[in-house]
N, C-alpha and C positions, 0 to 999 in steps of 0.2 A: 200273702204269697203270691208274686206276679210271675206269670209264665210266660216265657218270649215266645212267639209265634212268628214265623217268617212270612214273608208276602205270598212265598208258594203255598204255603198251609192255610193261609188265611182264604187264597184263591180256590182251593180243592174243597175246603170247608163250604163256602160260599156256593160252588157249584154242586154238592152234595144236598144243601139244604133248598138250594134256588134263590133266586132275587126277592121272591115273595116273603123270603124270610125277615127281609129289612123293612117291608110294608107292614109288617104284622104289628098288633099294637103291645106296647111295653109299659111297664111300672117303673117308675122311679121313686124311690124310697126318700124323701126330704127330711132332714132333721126337723126342722120347724114345723111340718104340718103333717108328716107320714106320708104313705103311698099314694101318688097319683099317676092316673093313667096318661102315657105321652106317646107321641109317634116321633119316628126319626127323621130329621130334616136333612142332616150331613153326617157322613162318615169318613174321614180321612186317617191317615196316619197321624195326623197331628192333633185332632179333637173329634169329639161326638157332639152334636148339637141336636136336642130334642125340642119339641114343644109340646106344651101341655094339650091333651086331647081336646078339640073342638066338637067332636060328634057331628060334624058334616057343617056344621053352621059357619058357612065363610066368612059372616060379618062379625062373628065373635073374635074378638083379640085375646090370645093366649100368650102366656109366659113361655119364653125361650130360657134353656138351661145349657150352658156350654159344660162340658164334661171332657175329662182327659181321655186319651186313647192309649193303653187298651181301656174299655168299659170298666167303671167301678163296679162292686158287689151289687150298689144302689140300683143299679140298672138291671132290670131282669125281663124276659119275655112274660107278656100278660098270661101265658096260658100255663106257666108253672104251678 
C-alpha cells in the first residue's frame, strides 16, 4: 500500500526529524544478497539514490542503487 504524502507534509516531517535524519545510516534489503548498509546520496520527488557504505574509505568504490520515490520497504533506517 502506498501512502500519498504532500510536499508540505514531507517538509514538516523533515523539520521535525531534522536534516541529520537524511545523513544517518540506512539498510537496503537486496534480493540477491540480503541487507547491506547504505547512505543516501540523492533524494528528490523522482528518485532516491543510495550508495553502499564505504565506512569512511574515500578510495573504496561502492555500488550505487537507484530507487523509486517514495522509498520502497527495502530501504529502512539502520537503527530500526
